[in-house]
N, C-alpha and C positions, 0 to 999 in steps of 0.2 A: 269597418264592416264586419257586419254581426256572424255568430258562427252558421248560420243556413247560406250566407251568401259566400264565405269560404267553401264550403261544402259545395254549393252548385260550381262553383270556380274551377275546383279541383276533380270535378267527376267525370269529365270530358265530354266532348259534343256526339251527338249521333250525328251519323252519316244522312240522314233524311234532311236533319236542322242544317247541315253545311251543305248539302245540297241546294235547299232552297234557299239560305240565304246568299249563294253563289250567285242562282239564278234571280234573285228578287234586286242584287249589287249591276248586274248587266241589264236587266231592264230598266232599271231606274234611269241610270247614266245613261242609257240610249236615249231618254227625253231629252237631253240638251243637245242632241246631234241632230235630231230626225230631221230638222228644218233644212239644215244646209245643204244637200243635195235639191231640194225644191225651191230654192231662192228667188230664180228666173219665173218659177210657176206664180211664187206667189206675189212677186212685182206685177205680173202682168193680171191678175186678179184686181189688184187695188192700181193699178195705172201709176206706179210709181217705178224709177230707177233700178238697175241693180245695185248701184251702191248705195241706195238708201234700204233696199230690201237686203245689205249687208248687214245694216243696224240691227235686223233680227236675231243672226247669232251672236253679235256683240254683246247686245242686252241679255241675252240668254246665258253668257259665260259671264257678264256682270252681275246677275241673279245668282247664279252658283257660288260665285264667291262672297258675296253680302250674306246669302245663307251661310254658308260655314264660318263665316264672323259671327255671324249672329247667333245662328241655333246650335251649330254643333257644341259648342262648351256648356250648354243645357244639358247634352248626357250627362253630364257630371252632377248636375244640380237635380233633376227631372228622374223619374222613374223611365227606363228607356224604352221599355215596349210600348208604353202610352204615348210617348212623344212619338216614335215611331207611325202608330196608328192614325195620330192627330193630323201629321204630316203628309200620309198618304190620301186621306180625304182633301187637304189641299191640294196636293198635285194632281188630281182629277177633277177640281173645280176651274185649276188653270189650264190643263189640257182643253176642257170642253169650252174653256175662253176664246182659245184661239182656233178650236176648229169651226168656231158661230162667231168668230167675228165680223160685226158689221164693216168697221173700218180699219183703213191703215195703224193710227194711233193706237188703237184697241188693242189689235194685233201684237203691237210692240210693248205694250204694258202684258199682255199676255205670256209674251215671251219671257221677259223680265221675271215674271213670276212662276214660270215653268223651271226656269233655271235655281229662283229662291228657295223652292220646294222640294228639287229633287235633290237634296243634299242627304238621303237614308243610308249609300253607300258608307259614307263617314259615318255612321252611326252604328251599321250593322258591323263592320270590320273588327272594332274596339269590343261589341258585345263578344265576337268571333274569337278576339283573344281572351278574354273573360273567361269564357265559357270552357276553353280546351286546356286540357291537362301541358302544364309546363314543356315538357319536352316537345310536344305538340303543335307549341303556337307557330312555330316559324313555317311549318307544314300548312296550317291552316290558316294563315295569313295568305300565302301563296297560292294556295287554293281559291281563297273568294275574290283575292284580286285579279285570276284569271278570268272571274266573271267580268269584271268590271273594263277587261281589257279587251275582252269579246263583244261586251256590250257598247264601246265606242268605235271598234271597227265596223261592227256588222249593223250598227243603227243605219249607218249611210247607204248599205246595198237594200237594206229590208223598205227604206222610205223611199230610195230611188226608185223601186219594184213598185211599191205602192202609188207612188204620186204619178208614174207614166200611167198606170193602167186605170186607177178609181180619182185620181186627183187628189192634191194633196191637203184637202180635210179632214179627208176619211182616214188619212194617216194619226192623225191627231185623236180621233175616235176611236180607234183602236188601240192608242196606248192608252187611253184614258177607261177602256174595258178591262186591259191587262193591269192595270193599277188596281182597280177593282177586284180583280181577282185575287192578286197578291195580298191586297188587306184582309180578305176572307182566309186565306193561308197562314199568313202571319200570326192572326188573332187568335187562331186554335193549337198553332203549333210554336212559337217563339214563349221563352220562358220569361218571367218579369226580372229583371235587375235593378236593385234598389240602389239608388245615388248615392256616391262617395263621398260628394265633397259637402262640405258642412257652412261656408262662408254663402256670401251673398252673390248676385250676380254680377253686381260691380267689383269685384274683388277678384272675382275670377278673369272678369275682361281686360282689370289692370295687371294681371298676372302675366297677358300675353307681352306686353310690350318691357317687363323684366325679362323675360325670356329673351325678346330681340336684343334685349341692350347687354345681355349675360353671355350669350352665348352666339360666337364667331362662325361657329360650321352651319348652325341654322341660317344665320343672314348667306352664307356660301351658298346653301341647297335654296335657298327661297331665289335668290338672284338668278341662280343659272338655270335653276328649272322656269321659271318664269319669261326668261329668254329664249331657251329652246319651247316652250311651250307656246309663246308668239310667233315663232317660226312655223309650228304645227298649224294653229289659226290660220297663220297668212296663207297658207297653200290651201287647206282644205275648203275656206271661204270660197275663193277666188276661180279654184279647179273647174266649179260646173261652168261659170263665163265663159272658162277656156273651151272647153268641150263643146259650147253652143256655136264656137266660130266656125265658118265657114271650112276651114281645113282640117275638121273632123266630124263637124254637123251630127253631135252626139248628144244626147238627153241626160234627164235625172238620172236616167236608170244605167248608162254607163257609169256616170259618177261615180254612184254607188258601189258600182264594183270593183271600185278603188280599194276599198274598205277591204275587199277579200286578199287582194294585191299586199296591203298592209298587215296582212297576218304573216306573211314570212317575216317581217321585221319584226314582229311583237315575239314571234316564238325565237328568234336570234336574239332579241332581247333579254330575254328569260336563261337564255344559256352564259348571255356575259353578264349577266346579274350572279349566276354561279361561278362564273370565272372569278370575279370579284371579291367573292369568299375565300376563294386561295393565294390569290396575288392582292399585288397592289392595288387598292379601290380608288385612289387618284389618279394612276396611270391609266388605268381601264376607260374612267370618266374622260380624261384629255381624248381619247382614241375615240368615244360615242359622240362628242360633242363635236370632233372633226368630220364626223360621217354626215350631220347635219349640214357643217359648213359644204361639204362636197355635194350631197344632195342638193343645194339649190345652185351649185354650178352647171351640174347637169340639168335642172329644169331650166337654167338661164338659155341654154342650147337646146331646149326641148319642144318649145313653142308648137311644132308641128310634127313632132315626133311620139307614137303612142310609146312604143319600145322606151325612148328616153325618160317618158312620165313614168314608167312602170317601173324603170329604175331606181329613179329617183325617190320614189314612194316608199320601196322597200329600206333604201338607204336613209329617208327620212326618220320611218315607224321604228326604224333598228338603234337609231342614234337618239332619239326622243325617248323612246320608253326605257333604253338602257340608262341614259343618263337617271329619267325618274325612278328606276329602281336603285340606282347608285345613291340618290340623296334622300329617298325615304329610309335605305340601310342605316345612313349615316345619322339621321334625326334621331331616330327609334333607339339609337345607342346611348344618348346624351342624358337622358333622365325617364328612368320607367315608372315614377308621380308623375312625369307631365307629358306623358306620349300623347292624350287627345288634344292639349294645347298646342303643346309642338307641331303635330298635325295640320291644327286650325290654322298657325299662321305660316306654315309651309303651303297648303294647298288654295288657302286665300289667295298669298303673293300668285302662285301657280297659274291659276284660273285668272286673275287681272293681266297676269302676262297673256294669255290667250287671246284675251278679251283686247289688251291693246294692241297683238297682231292683226286678229281679223279685223279690225277696226281703219289700223293703217294699210291694208291690203285695199280694202271696200273702198275708200279714198284713191288711193291711190291707180286704183283701176282704171277710174275714168278718164283720165289723162294720158298714162303711161303703159295700160293693159298689161298684159303676162310679166313684160320684162322688169317693169317697174316693181310688180311683186316681187323677182326673184330677187332682184338688187336689195330690198327689203329684209328678206329672208337674208342674204350674205351678211350684210349691215347685223342683224339680229345674233347670229349665231357666231360673227367673230367678235361681238362682244360679250359673249358667254364665256366664250373658250378665254378671253384675255381676263374676265372676272374669275375664272377657275383658275388658271397661272398666275392671279395675283396672290392668291391665299394660299400659295405652296407652302410657305414657311409655317403658318397657323395650321395650316394638316398636317404638318408634320410634326407639330410640338404637341397638337391636341389627339393625334392616334397614333405617334410616337412610331413614324414611318420611316424605313432606310432611304 
């Protein structure tokens, strides 16, 4: 890193830039989730089953995982701002392709491309860390991550509202316009960051394998994160199908409103993150995964109860988000020089888990409906707890826990 880059990294980040980064992170990640409350409407448009429409959510998450794997490492090789600007253009094209897709296969392709290109948040977060003063980096990351979390939660609420009143096509058009506005703002506001990696792309990608082989805590975080996010994906993908059934007879707007309910869980997860900083993080994570298990037990008995669903959503979001915070805290403590690559391994595995949960739930729904989905959630969450407990000795040795 040359002297000008060192000075830039130590001067701090302005409040305006930080706010734009946070808003951009939330709006871009929302692209991945807009379709979920709209799946039944999309199924009707293309005359396909709900299970087939569930592939839209699966492919979007798969696309995001592949985008993180193949595009995020480029942030160490190419100029960061330039990479972000090019990617925003690709996001707009993918969203417009979805809005005007003439056939279901093209809609599936567009869904994959939306996920593949919507990886900007994973470029912005390391940029925010780079620009921040060392003593403010934790605060900065927490602030930007709050935008990511709000974007995930409120995306379903917004798309449910828009889809109910104007149709699902309009939601993708609005998203494209928002991306164009962000492109213009970022062009004039974001500073450029020169690349820090001097090797080639092949060497950069091979180093990901080395990290997986040599960092057991990375493997632990990735596995338990993937399993918990699989539970998350299974629930949110099939919720709209449940709410459409006669016992509720509700639409996409109602499904979207559950995102607001999940905000309570998110707030609790932030609190648990602060608790884990002061206590044994392994114990906190044991408890947070247990919350995910309990949430699906509640869901199992709530196929006809809105109150039960609301309680389950709060427990699910609290458990999944608290576990996610714990996982990221763990991996970022392993190596300062390899944080982007550590995050790449973790986040790719995380979203592959989400895509797997979405795929399984969509398939199970056609035969066993809601109770089948809840059983999938219980099995996956129990598996996450077992993986977590099996690493107890490894965690104690690496983190020197009592």
